[in-house]
C-alpha positions as CSV (number, residue, x, y, z in Angstrom):
1,M,82.1,133.2,204.3
2,I,80.1,136.3,203.6
3,P,76.5,135.9,202.4
4,K,76.1,136.3,198.6
5,D,73.5,139.1,198.9
6,Q,75.6,141.0,201.4
7,F,78.8,140.6,199.1
8,L,76.8,141.8,196.2
9,K,75.6,145.0,198.0
10,A,79.0,145.7,199.2
11,M,80.4,145.4,195.7
12,G,77.5,147.6,194.2
13,A,78.8,150.4,196.7
14,F,82.0,150.6,194.7
15,P,81.6,152.7,191.5
16,S,83.1,151.1,188.6
17,G,83.2,152.0,184.8
18,V,80.7,150.1,182.3
19,T,81.8,148.3,179.1
20,I,80.1,146.5,176.4
21,V,82.3,143.6,175.1
22,T,81.6,142.1,171.6
23,T,82.9,139.2,169.6
24,T,82.0,136.9,166.7
25,D,81.4,133.1,167.2
26,A,82.7,130.3,165.0
27,D,79.5,130.7,162.9
28,G,80.0,134.4,162.4
29,Q,77.3,135.4,164.8
30,W,77.9,138.6,166.7
31,R,77.9,138.0,170.5
32,G,78.3,140.5,173.5
33,F,77.8,141.2,177.2
34,T,77.8,144.3,179.6
35,A,80.7,144.1,182.1
36,S,81.6,146.5,185.0
37,A,84.3,144.1,186.1
38,F,87.1,145.6,183.9
39,C,90.5,147.0,184.4
40,S,94.0,147.4,182.9
41,V,96.6,144.9,183.8
42,S,99.9,145.9,182.2
43,A,101.3,148.7,180.1
44,D,104.0,146.5,178.6
45,P,102.5,144.6,177.0
46,P,99.3,146.6,176.9
47,L,96.8,144.1,178.6
48,V,93.4,144.6,180.0
49,L,90.9,142.1,181.6
50,V,87.1,141.6,181.8
51,C,85.1,139.1,183.8
52,L,82.3,137.1,182.1
53,A,79.8,134.9,184.0
54,D,80.0,131.2,183.2
55,S,76.3,131.2,182.9
56,A,76.1,133.9,180.0
57,D,74.7,132.7,176.8
58,C,77.8,134.0,175.0
59,H,80.4,132.4,177.5
60,A,81.3,129.6,175.0
61,A,81.8,132.2,172.1
62,F,84.3,134.1,174.2
63,Q,86.2,131.1,175.6
64,A,86.8,130.3,171.9
65,A,87.3,133.8,170.7
66,G,90.9,135.1,169.5
67,R,89.7,138.7,169.4
68,W,87.3,140.9,171.0
69,N,86.3,144.7,171.4
70,I,85.9,146.4,174.6
71,H,83.8,149.6,174.5
72,I,83.7,152.1,177.5
73,V,80.3,153.3,177.7
74,D,79.2,157.0,177.6
75,A,75.9,158.5,178.5
76,A,74.2,157.9,174.9
77,H,74.8,154.2,175.4
78,T,73.5,153.4,178.8
79,E,70.2,151.9,177.5
80,L,72.2,149.7,175.1
81,A,74.4,148.6,178.0
82,M,71.2,147.6,179.9
83,R,70.1,145.5,176.8
84,F,73.5,143.7,176.7
85,A,73.3,142.8,180.2
86,R,69.8,141.1,179.7
87,R,69.8,137.5,179.0
88,G,67.9,136.5,175.7
89,A,67.7,140.2,174.3
90,E,68.2,141.2,170.8
91,K,71.6,142.8,171.5
92,F,72.5,143.8,168.0
93,A,69.0,145.1,167.0
94,G,69.5,148.5,165.3
95,D,72.4,150.1,163.7
96,D,74.6,150.8,166.7
97,F,77.4,148.4,165.5
98,V,79.5,148.1,162.5
99,A,82.1,145.1,161.8
100,D,85.6,146.4,162.3
101,A,88.5,145.3,160.3
102,H,88.4,141.6,161.8
103,G,84.8,141.4,161.5
104,I,84.2,141.9,165.3
105,P,81.2,144.3,166.3
106,Q,82.3,147.8,167.2
107,L,80.1,150.2,168.6
108,R,79.6,153.4,166.9
109,D,80.9,156.4,168.6
110,A,81.8,154.7,171.8
111,F,83.7,156.9,174.5
112,V,86.7,154.4,174.1
113,T,86.9,151.4,172.0
114,L,89.8,148.8,172.7
115,H,90.5,146.2,170.1
116,C,92.1,143.1,171.9
117,A,93.7,139.9,171.0
118,R,93.2,136.9,173.2
119,H,96.2,136.8,175.8
120,A,94.8,134.4,178.4
121,C,91.7,133.1,180.0
122,Y,91.4,132.2,183.6
123,P,88.7,130.6,185.8
124,G,87.4,132.9,188.5
125,G,84.7,131.4,190.6
126,D,81.6,131.6,188.8
127,H,83.3,133.8,186.1
128,S,85.9,133.8,183.5
129,I,88.7,136.2,183.4
130,L,89.4,137.1,180.0
131,V,92.9,139.0,179.4
132,G,93.2,140.7,176.0
133,Q,96.2,142.5,174.6
134,V,95.2,145.8,173.2
135,G,96.4,146.2,169.6
136,A,94.6,149.7,169.0
137,A,92.4,152.1,170.9
138,E,90.0,154.6,169.6
139,I,89.0,157.6,171.9
140,T,86.3,160.1,171.4
141,D,85.5,163.4,173.1
142,S,82.5,162.3,175.2
143,A,82.6,161.3,178.7
144,P,82.2,157.8,180.5
145,V,79.5,156.8,182.8
146,Y,79.9,154.7,186.0
147,Y,77.8,152.0,187.6
148,Y,77.1,152.8,191.4
149,R,74.3,151.1,193.4
150,R,72.6,149.4,190.7
151,G,72.4,152.6,188.4
152,F,74.5,154.4,185.7
153,H,75.8,157.8,186.4
154,P,77.7,160.4,184.3
155,V,81.1,161.5,185.3
156,A,80.8,165.1,186.4
157,E,81.8,167.6,183.7
158,E,84.3,169.2,186.2
159,A,86.0,165.9,186.2
160,V,86.2,165.6,182.5
161,Q,87.6,169.1,182.4
162,A,90.1,168.7,184.9
163,A,91.3,165.4,183.3
164,E,92.1,167.4,180.0
């Protein structure tokens, strides 16, 4: 079996998107985390998945959650994504979030916001795989960042223009 440090180094060499995932726990407290393990699963029905460490403070809240929002991060939110990646941080300090129609925290001006209802949850080693059915999506004109070799990088303007 590959040593953990070598595996993490290899995975860090793969560019991935950055998301902030939010929900509300049973007491109404806002909970969230940063994830780069995110992808689409199906177009019919529209499903996405995100992976959450079993050791995360918010793990129990997401295990029980019926809804969550996934926000694809742009350059304006990289510092916020770092805050959501830290254990014990005051993640919702400031006015970056508002409650959506379901009371779930929604990041203002996120590049993309996906409003998800729980479809399934699976064990995946030291993580849980949360599968959500997308009920609505909001998309802005900004551009995403990606995570590569332990840092955030903006998508090149040429790539954004070519995609339009």
